[in-house]
PyMOL Python script that loads the backbone (N, CA, C, O; Angstrom):
from pymol import cmd

cmd.read_pdbstr("""\
ATOM      1  N   MET A   1      57.029  18.493  12.587  1.00  0.00           N
ATOM      2  CA  MET A   1      55.786  19.184  12.367  1.00  0.00           C
ATOM      3  C   MET A   1      55.571  19.493  10.883  1.00  0.00           C
ATOM      4  O   MET A   1      54.437  19.709  10.455  1.00  0.00           O
ATOM      5  N   ALA A   2      56.637  19.514  10.109  1.00  0.00           N
ATOM      6  CA  ALA A   2      56.498  19.791   8.675  1.00  0.00           C
ATOM      7  C   ALA A   2      55.697  18.686   7.994  1.00  0.00           C
ATOM      8  O   ALA A   2      54.875  18.960   7.120  1.00  0.00           O
ATOM      9  N   GLU A   3      55.934  17.448   8.393  1.00  0.00           N
ATOM     10  CA  GLU A   3      55.183  16.330   7.816  1.00  0.00           C
ATOM     11  C   GLU A   3      53.695  16.472   8.104  1.00  0.00           C
ATOM     12  O   GLU A   3      52.869  16.280   7.211  1.00  0.00           O
ATOM     13  N   ASP A   4      53.350  16.803   9.329  1.00  0.00           N
ATOM     14  CA  ASP A   4      51.953  16.977   9.710  1.00  0.00           C
ATOM     15  C   ASP A   4      51.323  18.148   8.952  1.00  0.00           C
ATOM     16  O   ASP A   4      50.200  18.038   8.458  1.00  0.00           O
ATOM     17  N   ALA A   5      52.040  19.260   8.861  1.00  0.00           N
ATOM     18  CA  ALA A   5      51.519  20.437   8.172  1.00  0.00           C
ATOM     19  C   ALA A   5      51.314  20.159   6.683  1.00  0.00           C
ATOM     20  O   ALA A   5      50.281  20.531   6.127  1.00  0.00           O
ATOM     21  N   ALA A   6      52.272  19.517   6.036  1.00  0.00           N
ATOM     22  CA  ALA A   6      52.143  19.216   4.606  1.00  0.00           C
ATOM     23  C   ALA A   6      51.016  18.221   4.367  1.00  0.00           C
ATOM     24  O   ALA A   6      50.244  18.380   3.421  1.00  0.00           O
ATOM     25  N   SER A   7      50.913  17.208   5.202  1.00  0.00           N
ATOM     26  CA  SER A   7      49.845  16.210   5.041  1.00  0.00           C
ATOM     27  C   SER A   7      48.476  16.850   5.210  1.00  0.00           C
ATOM     28  O   SER A   7      47.549  16.540   4.462  1.00  0.00           O
ATOM     29  N   MET A   8      48.341  17.749   6.196  1.00  0.00           N
ATOM     30  CA  MET A   8      47.061  18.409   6.429  1.00  0.00           C
ATOM     31  C   MET A   8      46.714  19.324   5.256  1.00  0.00           C
ATOM     32  O   MET A   8      45.560  19.365   4.830  1.00  0.00           O
ATOM     33  N   TRP A   9      47.694  20.058   4.729  1.00  0.00           N
ATOM     34  CA  TRP A   9      47.446  20.935   3.593  1.00  0.00           C
ATOM     35  C   TRP A   9      47.011  20.119   2.376  1.00  0.00           C
ATOM     36  O   TRP A   9      46.054  20.489   1.695  1.00  0.00           O
ATOM     37  N   LEU A  10      47.708  19.009   2.094  1.00  0.00           N
ATOM     38  CA  LEU A  10      47.353  18.168   0.951  1.00  0.00           C
ATOM     39  C   LEU A  10      45.996  17.504   1.150  1.00  0.00           C
ATOM     40  O   LEU A  10      45.227  17.380   0.198  1.00  0.00           O
ATOM     41  N   TRP A  11      45.693  17.077   2.371  1.00  0.00           N
ATOM     42  CA  TRP A  11      44.385  16.490   2.692  1.00  0.00           C
ATOM     43  C   TRP A  11      43.280  17.495   2.397  1.00  0.00           C
ATOM     44  O   TRP A  11      42.261  17.151   1.799  1.00  0.00           O
ATOM     45  N   ASP A  12      43.487  18.739   2.820  1.00  0.00           N
ATOM     46  CA  ASP A  12      42.495  19.777   2.584  1.00  0.00           C
ATOM     47  C   ASP A  12      42.338  20.036   1.081  1.00  0.00           C
ATOM     48  O   ASP A  12      41.216  20.203   0.604  1.00  0.00           O
ATOM     49  N   ALA A  13      43.423  20.071   0.343  1.00  0.00           N
ATOM     50  CA  ALA A  13      43.364  20.273  -1.102  1.00  0.00           C
ATOM     51  C   ALA A  13      42.613  19.120  -1.772  1.00  0.00           C
ATOM     52  O   ALA A  13      41.822  19.348  -2.687  1.00  0.00           O
ATOM     53  N   GLU A  14      42.852  17.895  -1.330  1.00  0.00           N
ATOM     54  CA  GLU A  14      42.118  16.744  -1.872  1.00  0.00           C
ATOM     55  C   GLU A  14      40.622  16.902  -1.617  1.00  0.00           C
ATOM     56  O   GLU A  14      39.814  16.721  -2.528  1.00  0.00           O
ATOM     57  N   ASN A  15      40.255  17.234  -0.398  1.00  0.00           N
ATOM     58  CA  ASN A  15      38.842  17.366  -0.032  1.00  0.00           C
ATOM     59  C   ASN A  15      38.139  18.471  -0.806  1.00  0.00           C
ATOM     60  O   ASN A  15      36.944  18.374  -1.085  1.00  0.00           O
ATOM     61  N   ASN A  16      38.872  19.516  -1.151  1.00  0.00           N
ATOM     62  CA  ASN A  16      38.284  20.654  -1.855  1.00  0.00           C
ATOM     63  C   ASN A  16      38.539  20.602  -3.361  1.00  0.00           C
ATOM     64  O   ASN A  16      38.290  21.573  -4.076  1.00  0.00           O
ATOM     65  N   LYS A  17      39.040  19.458  -3.835  1.00  0.00           N
ATOM     66  CA  LYS A  17      39.295  19.255  -5.274  1.00  0.00           C
ATOM     67  C   LYS A  17      40.197  20.350  -5.858  1.00  0.00           C
ATOM     68  O   LYS A  17      40.009  20.786  -6.994  1.00  0.00           O
ATOM     69  N   GLU A  18      41.183  20.786  -5.053  1.00  0.00           N
ATOM     70  CA  GLU A  18      42.140  21.790  -5.514  1.00  0.00           C
ATOM     71  C   GLU A  18      43.316  21.108  -6.197  1.00  0.00           C
ATOM     72  O   GLU A  18      43.629  19.953  -5.907  1.00  0.00           O
ATOM     73  N   ALA A  19      43.959  21.822  -7.097  1.00  0.00           N
ATOM     74  CA  ALA A  19      45.131  21.285  -7.778  1.00  0.00           C
ATOM     75  C   ALA A  19      46.280  21.123  -6.780  1.00  0.00           C
ATOM     76  O   ALA A  19      46.517  21.988  -5.936  1.00  0.00           O
ATOM     77  N   ILE A  20      46.979  20.004  -6.896  1.00  0.00           N
ATOM     78  CA  ILE A  20      48.143  19.733  -6.047  1.00  0.00           C
ATOM     79  C   ILE A  20      49.367  19.769  -6.954  1.00  0.00           C
ATOM     80  O   ILE A  20      49.414  19.041  -7.945  1.00  0.00           O
ATOM     81  N   PRO A  21      50.356  20.597  -6.638  1.00  0.00           N
ATOM     82  CA  PRO A  21      51.528  20.705  -7.513  1.00  0.00           C
ATOM     83  C   PRO A  21      52.322  19.399  -7.557  1.00  0.00           C
ATOM     84  O   PRO A  21      52.345  18.631  -6.595  1.00  0.00           O
ATOM     85  N   ASP A  22      52.972  19.171  -8.704  1.00  0.00           N
ATOM     86  CA  ASP A  22      53.831  17.998  -8.840  1.00  0.00           C
ATOM     87  C   ASP A  22      55.024  18.115  -7.909  1.00  0.00           C
ATOM     88  O   ASP A  22      55.449  19.217  -7.562  1.00  0.00           O
ATOM     89  N   ALA A  23      55.555  16.980  -7.512  1.00  0.00           N
ATOM     90  CA  ALA A  23      56.752  16.957  -6.671  1.00  0.00           C
ATOM     91  C   ALA A  23      57.944  17.463  -7.472  1.00  0.00           C
ATOM     92  O   ALA A  23      58.009  17.272  -8.687  1.00  0.00           O
ATOM     93  N   SER A  24      58.875  18.100  -6.799  1.00  0.00           N
ATOM     94  CA  SER A  24      60.079  18.614  -7.441  1.00  0.00           C
ATOM     95  C   SER A  24      61.200  17.593  -7.342  1.00  0.00           C
ATOM     96  O   SER A  24      61.368  16.934  -6.315  1.00  0.00           O
ATOM     97  N   ASN A  25      61.965  17.469  -8.421  1.00  0.00           N
ATOM     98  CA  ASN A  25      63.127  16.574  -8.393  1.00  0.00           C
ATOM     99  C   ASN A  25      64.324  17.244  -7.742  1.00  0.00           C
ATOM    100  O   ASN A  25      65.127  16.584  -7.084  1.00  0.00           O
ATOM    101  N   ALA A  26      64.444  18.530  -7.920  1.00  0.00           N
ATOM    102  CA  ALA A  26      65.580  19.255  -7.350  1.00  0.00           C
ATOM    103  C   ALA A  26      65.105  20.623  -6.889  1.00  0.00           C
ATOM    104  O   ALA A  26      64.306  21.277  -7.559  1.00  0.00           O
ATOM    105  N   LEU A  27      65.593  21.036  -5.764  1.00  0.00           N
ATOM    106  CA  LEU A  27      65.263  22.343  -5.224  1.00  0.00           C
ATOM    107  C   LEU A  27      66.551  23.138  -5.093  1.00  0.00           C
ATOM    108  O   LEU A  27      67.421  22.776  -4.300  1.00  0.00           O
ATOM    109  N   PRO A  28      66.688  24.213  -5.854  1.00  0.00           N
ATOM    110  CA  PRO A  28      67.935  24.983  -5.793  1.00  0.00           C
ATOM    111  C   PRO A  28      68.109  25.638  -4.421  1.00  0.00           C
ATOM    112  O   PRO A  28      67.156  26.130  -3.817  1.00  0.00           O
ATOM    113  N   HIS A  29      69.342  25.627  -3.961  1.00  0.00           N
ATOM    114  CA  HIS A  29      69.658  26.260  -2.679  1.00  0.00           C
ATOM    115  C   HIS A  29      71.151  26.576  -2.638  1.00  0.00           C
ATOM    116  O   HIS A  29      71.950  25.961  -3.344  1.00  0.00           O
ATOM    117  N   ASP A  30      71.502  27.526  -1.815  1.00  0.00           N
ATOM    118  CA  ASP A  30      72.899  27.930  -1.652  1.00  0.00           C
ATOM    119  C   ASP A  30      73.329  27.659  -0.222  1.00  0.00           C
ATOM    120  O   ASP A  30      72.589  27.972   0.711  1.00  0.00           O
ATOM    121  N   PRO A  31      74.519  27.079  -0.029  1.00  0.00           N
ATOM    122  CA  PRO A  31      75.018  26.867   1.334  1.00  0.00           C
ATOM    123  C   PRO A  31      75.049  28.195   2.078  1.00  0.00           C
ATOM    124  O   PRO A  31      75.421  29.206   1.481  1.00  0.00           O
ATOM    125  N   PRO A  32      74.682  28.239   3.332  1.00  0.00           N
ATOM    126  CA  PRO A  32      74.456  27.134   4.260  1.00  0.00           C
ATOM    127  C   PRO A  32      73.015  26.625   4.270  1.00  0.00           C
ATOM    128  O   PRO A  32      72.640  25.887   5.181  1.00  0.00           O
ATOM    129  N   GLN A  33      72.200  26.997   3.286  1.00  0.00           N
ATOM    130  CA  GLN A  33      70.847  26.461   3.219  1.00  0.00           C
ATOM    131  C   GLN A  33      70.922  24.960   2.942  1.00  0.00           C
ATOM    132  O   GLN A  33      71.931  24.458   2.448  1.00  0.00           O
ATOM    133  N   PHE A  34      69.844  24.257   3.264  1.00  0.00           N
ATOM    134  CA  PHE A  34      69.783  22.830   2.966  1.00  0.00           C
ATOM    135  C   PHE A  34      68.352  22.448   2.629  1.00  0.00           C
ATOM    136  O   PHE A  34      67.414  23.181   2.945  1.00  0.00           O
ATOM    137  N   VAL A  35      68.191  21.311   1.994  1.00  0.00           N
ATOM    138  CA  VAL A  35      66.881  20.784   1.638  1.00  0.00           C
ATOM    139  C   VAL A  35      66.642  19.549   2.479  1.00  0.00           C
ATOM    140  O   VAL A  35      67.512  18.684   2.579  1.00  0.00           O
ATOM    141  N   SER A  36      65.490  19.461   3.074  1.00  0.00           N
ATOM    142  CA  SER A  36      65.124  18.301   3.876  1.00  0.00           C
ATOM    143  C   SER A  36      63.822  17.740   3.330  1.00  0.00           C
ATOM    144  O   SER A  36      62.800  18.426   3.324  1.00  0.00           O
ATOM    145  N   MET A  37      63.858  16.503   2.873  1.00  0.00           N
ATOM    146  CA  MET A  37      62.661  15.871   2.321  1.00  0.00           C
ATOM    147  C   MET A  37      61.768  15.366   3.451  1.00  0.00           C
ATOM    148  O   MET A  37      62.256  14.925   4.491  1.00  0.00           O
ATOM    149  N   ILE A  38      60.470  15.435   3.237  1.00  0.00           N
ATOM    150  CA  ILE A  38      59.513  14.919   4.211  1.00  0.00           C
ATOM    151  C   ILE A  38      58.502  14.039   3.491  1.00  0.00           C
ATOM    152  O   ILE A  38      58.306  14.172   2.283  1.00  0.00           O
ATOM    153  N   LEU A  39      57.875  13.162   4.213  1.00  0.00           N
ATOM    154  CA  LEU A  39      56.817  12.310   3.691  1.00  0.00           C
ATOM    155  C   LEU A  39      55.482  12.967   4.014  1.00  0.00           C
ATOM    156  O   LEU A  39      55.257  13.396   5.146  1.00  0.00           O
ATOM    157  N   ALA A  40      54.599  13.047   3.028  1.00  0.00           N
ATOM    158  CA  ALA A  40      53.266  13.588   3.243  1.00  0.00           C
ATOM    159  C   ALA A  40      52.265  12.524   2.819  1.00  0.00           C
ATOM    160  O   ALA A  40      51.990  12.363   1.630  1.00  0.00           O
ATOM    161  N   ASP A  41      51.722  11.802   3.784  1.00  0.00           N
ATOM    162  CA  ASP A  41      50.794  10.699   3.527  1.00  0.00           C
ATOM    163  C   ASP A  41      49.407  11.115   3.987  1.00  0.00           C
ATOM    164  O   ASP A  41      49.111  11.078   5.182  1.00  0.00           O
ATOM    165  N   THR A  42      48.550  11.515   3.044  1.00  0.00           N
ATOM    166  CA  THR A  42      47.235  12.012   3.420  1.00  0.00           C
ATOM    167  C   THR A  42      46.328  10.916   3.957  1.00  0.00           C
ATOM    168  O   THR A  42      45.459  11.191   4.785  1.00  0.00           O
ATOM    169  N   ASP A  43      46.510   9.685   3.507  1.00  0.00           N
ATOM    170  CA  ASP A  43      45.694   8.588   4.043  1.00  0.00           C
ATOM    171  C   ASP A  43      46.011   8.356   5.514  1.00  0.00           C
ATOM    172  O   ASP A  43      45.107   8.182   6.331  1.00  0.00           O
ATOM    173  N   ALA A  44      47.298   8.355   5.849  1.00  0.00           N
ATOM    174  CA  ALA A  44      47.701   8.173   7.248  1.00  0.00           C
ATOM    175  C   ALA A  44      47.233   9.355   8.096  1.00  0.00           C
ATOM    176  O   ALA A  44      46.762   9.167   9.218  1.00  0.00           O
ATOM    177  N   TRP A  45      47.361  10.575   7.560  1.00  0.00           N
ATOM    178  CA  TRP A  45      46.924  11.754   8.318  1.00  0.00           C
ATOM    179  C   TRP A  45      45.419  11.686   8.556  1.00  0.00           C
ATOM    180  O   TRP A  45      44.943  11.959   9.658  1.00  0.00           O
ATOM    181  N   ARG A  46      44.670  11.318   7.503  1.00  0.00           N
ATOM    182  CA  ARG A  46      43.210  11.246   7.615  1.00  0.00           C
ATOM    183  C   ARG A  46      42.800  10.240   8.694  1.00  0.00           C
ATOM    184  O   ARG A  46      41.953  10.549   9.532  1.00  0.00           O
ATOM    185  N   SER A  47      43.383   9.054   8.683  1.00  0.00           N
ATOM    186  CA  SER A  47      42.961   8.047   9.659  1.00  0.00           C
ATOM    187  C   SER A  47      43.400   8.407  11.072  1.00  0.00           C
ATOM    188  O   SER A  47      42.765   7.977  12.036  1.00  0.00           O
ATOM    189  N   ALA A  48      44.459   9.178  11.218  1.00  0.00           N
ATOM    190  CA  ALA A  48      44.923   9.565  12.549  1.00  0.00           C
ATOM    191  C   ALA A  48      44.209  10.797  13.095  1.00  0.00           C
ATOM    192  O   ALA A  48      44.077  10.940  14.311  1.00  0.00           O
ATOM    193  N   ASN A  49      43.745  11.692  12.219  1.00  0.00           N
ATOM    194  CA  ASN A  49      43.249  12.984  12.679  1.00  0.00           C
ATOM    195  C   ASN A  49      41.818  13.323  12.292  1.00  0.00           C
ATOM    196  O   ASN A  49      41.192  14.153  12.951  1.00  0.00           O
ATOM    197  N   ASP A  50      41.295  12.726  11.275  1.00  0.00           N
ATOM    198  CA  ASP A  50      39.968  13.106  10.798  1.00  0.00           C
ATOM    199  C   ASP A  50      38.943  12.076  11.260  1.00  0.00           C
ATOM    200  O   ASP A  50      38.272  11.449  10.441  1.00  0.00           O
ATOM    201  N   ASN A  51      38.826  11.909  12.554  1.00  0.00           N
ATOM    202  CA  ASN A  51      37.935  10.885  13.090  1.00  0.00           C
ATOM    203  C   ASN A  51      36.800  11.473  13.927  1.00  0.00           C
ATOM    204  O   ASN A  51      36.241  10.792  14.787  1.00  0.00           O
ATOM    205  N   ILE A  52      36.464  12.731  13.676  1.00  0.00           N
ATOM    206  CA  ILE A  52      35.335  13.357  14.364  1.00  0.00           C
ATOM    207  C   ILE A  52      34.061  12.697  13.849  1.00  0.00           C
ATOM    208  O   ILE A  52      33.864  12.580  12.639  1.00  0.00           O
ATOM    209  N   GLU A  53      33.217  12.276  14.744  1.00  0.00           N
ATOM    210  CA  GLU A  53      32.000  11.596  14.319  1.00  0.00           C
ATOM    211  C   GLU A  53      31.015  12.574  13.690  1.00  0.00           C
ATOM    212  O   GLU A  53      30.904  13.730  14.099  1.00  0.00           O
ATOM    213  N   SER A  54      30.311  12.079  12.693  1.00  0.00           N
ATOM    214  CA  SER A  54      29.299  12.878  12.005  1.00  0.00           C
ATOM    215  C   SER A  54      28.065  12.029  11.804  1.00  0.00           C
ATOM    216  O   SER A  54      28.165  10.860  11.431  1.00  0.00           O
ATOM    217  N   LYS A  55      26.903  12.607  12.047  1.00  0.00           N
ATOM    218  CA  LYS A  55      25.652  11.879  11.860  1.00  0.00           C
ATOM    219  C   LYS A  55      24.788  12.564  10.801  1.00  0.00           C
ATOM    220  O   LYS A  55      23.582  12.327  10.737  1.00  0.00           O
ATOM    221  N   GLU A  56      25.395  13.407   9.975  1.00  0.00           N
ATOM    222  CA  GLU A  56      24.627  14.182   9.006  1.00  0.00           C
ATOM    223  C   GLU A  56      23.962  13.314   7.955  1.00  0.00           C
ATOM    224  O   GLU A  56      22.771  13.480   7.690  1.00  0.00           O
ATOM    225  N   THR A  57      24.703  12.387   7.344  1.00  0.00           N
ATOM    226  CA  THR A  57      24.143  11.615   6.241  1.00  0.00           C
ATOM    227  C   THR A  57      24.076  10.129   6.532  1.00  0.00           C
ATOM    228  O   THR A  57      23.482   9.380   5.756  1.00  0.00           O
ATOM    229  N   LEU A  58      24.653   9.694   7.598  1.00  0.00           N
ATOM    230  CA  LEU A  58      24.679   8.272   7.916  1.00  0.00           C
ATOM    231  C   LEU A  58      23.833   7.997   9.147  1.00  0.00           C
ATOM    232  O   LEU A  58      23.819   8.786  10.091  1.00  0.00           O
ATOM    233  N   ALA A  59      23.128   6.871   9.132  1.00  0.00           N
ATOM    234  CA  ALA A  59      22.265   6.530  10.265  1.00  0.00           C
ATOM    235  C   ALA A  59      23.093   6.307  11.532  1.00  0.00           C
ATOM    236  O   ALA A  59      22.719   6.777  12.607  1.00  0.00           O
ATOM    237  N   ALA A  60      24.191   5.609  11.414  1.00  0.00           N
ATOM    238  CA  ALA A  60      25.061   5.355  12.569  1.00  0.00           C
ATOM    239  C   ALA A  60      26.211   6.361  12.535  1.00  0.00           C
ATOM    240  O   ALA A  60      26.551   6.879  11.472  1.00  0.00           O
ATOM    241  N   ALA A  61      26.800   6.635  13.677  1.00  0.00           N
ATOM    242  CA  ALA A  61      27.930   7.550  13.737  1.00  0.00           C
ATOM    243  C   ALA A  61      29.084   6.982  12.930  1.00  0.00           C
ATOM    244  O   ALA A  61      29.383   5.791  13.006  1.00  0.00           O
ATOM    245  N   ALA A  62      29.725   7.839  12.162  1.00  0.00           N
ATOM    246  CA  ALA A  62      30.849   7.430  11.320  1.00  0.00           C
ATOM    247  C   ALA A  62      31.899   8.530  11.362  1.00  0.00           C
ATOM    248  O   ALA A  62      31.575   9.681  11.655  1.00  0.00           O
ATOM    249  N   PRO A  63      33.152   8.193  11.072  1.00  0.00           N
ATOM    250  CA  PRO A  63      34.183   9.246  11.027  1.00  0.00           C
ATOM    251  C   PRO A  63      33.835  10.281   9.966  1.00  0.00           C
ATOM    252  O   PRO A  63      33.210   9.966   8.954  1.00  0.00           O
ATOM    253  N   GLN A  64      34.248  11.519  10.212  1.00  0.00           N
ATOM    254  CA  GLN A  64      33.932  12.615   9.311  1.00  0.00           C
ATOM    255  C   GLN A  64      34.470  12.359   7.901  1.00  0.00           C
ATOM    256  O   GLN A  64      33.809  12.708   6.922  1.00  0.00           O
ATOM    257  N   TRP A  65      35.671  11.751   7.778  1.00  0.00           N
ATOM    258  CA  TRP A  65      36.230  11.500   6.455  1.00  0.00           C
ATOM    259  C   TRP A  65      35.348  10.539   5.662  1.00  0.00           C
ATOM    260  O   TRP A  65      35.208  10.686   4.447  1.00  0.00           O
ATOM    261  N   LEU A  66      34.740   9.539   6.353  1.00  0.00           N
ATOM    262  CA  LEU A  66      33.875   8.586   5.670  1.00  0.00           C
ATOM    263  C   LEU A  66      32.576   9.279   5.223  1.00  0.00           C
ATOM    264  O   LEU A  66      32.066   9.014   4.135  1.00  0.00           O
ATOM    265  N   ASN A  67      32.061  10.152   6.062  1.00  0.00           N
ATOM    266  CA  ASN A  67      30.884  10.924   5.706  1.00  0.00           C
ATOM    267  C   ASN A  67      31.153  11.779   4.473  1.00  0.00           C
ATOM    268  O   ASN A  67      30.318  11.864   3.573  1.00  0.00           O
ATOM    269  N   HIS A  68      32.331  12.417   4.439  1.00  0.00           N
ATOM    270  CA  HIS A  68      32.709  13.237   3.290  1.00  0.00           C
ATOM    271  C   HIS A  68      32.780  12.393   2.019  1.00  0.00           C
ATOM    272  O   HIS A  68      32.293  12.812   0.969  1.00  0.00           O
ATOM    273  N   GLU A  69      33.381  11.211   2.109  1.00  0.00           N
ATOM    274  CA  GLU A  69      33.479  10.323   0.951  1.00  0.00           C
ATOM    275  C   GLU A  69      32.086   9.919   0.465  1.00  0.00           C
ATOM    276  O   GLU A  69      31.842   9.879  -0.741  1.00  0.00           O
ATOM    277  N   ALA A  70      31.175   9.621   1.388  1.00  0.00           N
ATOM    278  CA  ALA A  70      29.811   9.229   1.011  1.00  0.00           C
ATOM    279  C   ALA A  70      29.094  10.380   0.318  1.00  0.00           C
ATOM    280  O   ALA A  70      28.420  10.172  -0.691  1.00  0.00           O
ATOM    281  N   GLU A  71      29.233  11.587   0.849  1.00  0.00           N
ATOM    282  CA  GLU A  71      28.590  12.742   0.231  1.00  0.00           C
ATOM    283  C   GLU A  71      29.173  13.028  -1.152  1.00  0.00           C
ATOM    284  O   GLU A  71      28.444  13.410  -2.066  1.00  0.00           O
ATOM    285  N   THR A  72      30.483  12.843  -1.306  1.00  0.00           N
ATOM    286  CA  THR A  72      31.135  13.068  -2.588  1.00  0.00           C
ATOM    287  C   THR A  72      30.697  12.031  -3.614  1.00  0.00           C
ATOM    288  O   THR A  72      30.459  12.365  -4.775  1.00  0.00           O
ATOM    289  N   ALA A  73      30.591  10.780  -3.192  1.00  0.00           N
ATOM    290  CA  ALA A  73      30.222   9.698  -4.100  1.00  0.00           C
ATOM    291  C   ALA A  73      28.758   9.757  -4.498  1.00  0.00           C
ATOM    292  O   ALA A  73      28.395   9.325  -5.592  1.00  0.00           O
ATOM    293  N   HIS A  74      27.918  10.282  -3.627  1.00  0.00           N
ATOM    294  CA  HIS A  74      26.468  10.300  -3.870  1.00  0.00           C
ATOM    295  C   HIS A  74      25.889  11.686  -3.593  1.00  0.00           C
ATOM    296  O   HIS A  74      25.119  11.851  -2.647  1.00  0.00           O
ATOM    297  N   PRO A  75      26.251  12.693  -4.409  1.00  0.00           N
ATOM    298  CA  PRO A  75      25.784  14.048  -4.135  1.00  0.00           C
ATOM    299  C   PRO A  75      24.286  14.250  -4.313  1.00  0.00           C
ATOM    300  O   PRO A  75      23.727  15.236  -3.833  1.00  0.00           O
ATOM    301  N   HIS A  76      23.638  13.321  -4.998  1.00  0.00           N
ATOM    302  CA  HIS A  76      22.198  13.454  -5.251  1.00  0.00           C
ATOM    303  C   HIS A  76      21.347  13.095  -4.043  1.00  0.00           C
ATOM    304  O   HIS A  76      20.157  13.408  -4.018  1.00  0.00           O
ATOM    305  N   ILE A  77      21.924  12.454  -3.053  1.00  0.00           N
ATOM    306  CA  ILE A  77      21.173  12.059  -1.857  1.00  0.00           C
ATOM    307  C   ILE A  77      21.031  13.276  -0.945  1.00  0.00           C
ATOM    308  O   ILE A  77      22.028  13.900  -0.581  1.00  0.00           O
ATOM    309  N   GLN A  78      19.816  13.607  -0.585  1.00  0.00           N
ATOM    310  CA  GLN A  78      19.533  14.749   0.265  1.00  0.00           C
ATOM    311  C   GLN A  78      19.803  14.409   1.729  1.00  0.00           C
ATOM    312  O   GLN A  78      19.676  13.257   2.142  1.00  0.00           O
ATOM    313  N   LYS A  79      20.174  15.418   2.501  1.00  0.00           N
ATOM    314  CA  LYS A  79      20.371  15.228   3.945  1.00  0.00           C
ATOM    315  C   LYS A  79      19.035  15.132   4.618  1.00  0.00           C
ATOM    316  O   LYS A  79      18.969  14.970   5.837  1.00  0.00           O
TER     317      LYS A  79
END
""", "prot")
cmd.dss("prot")
cmd.show_as("cartoon", "prot")
cmd.util.cbc("prot")
cmd.orient("prot")
């Protein structure tokens, strides 16, 4: 679930143009603590989860992520 949570958080930060912190090379910890690396792929998360149809700006139904990209690329176009 950590992978899903991190991917969703990063996806949201991308959509809202928020700063995303750089990856860490080392994370200090003391035994018995441990560090577990996870993969956070926002493109994979978006295609798997952000597929709610939206008809706000597109004539045909399209996934919500595609609608968001269109609105971002062409903000001057009125709804």
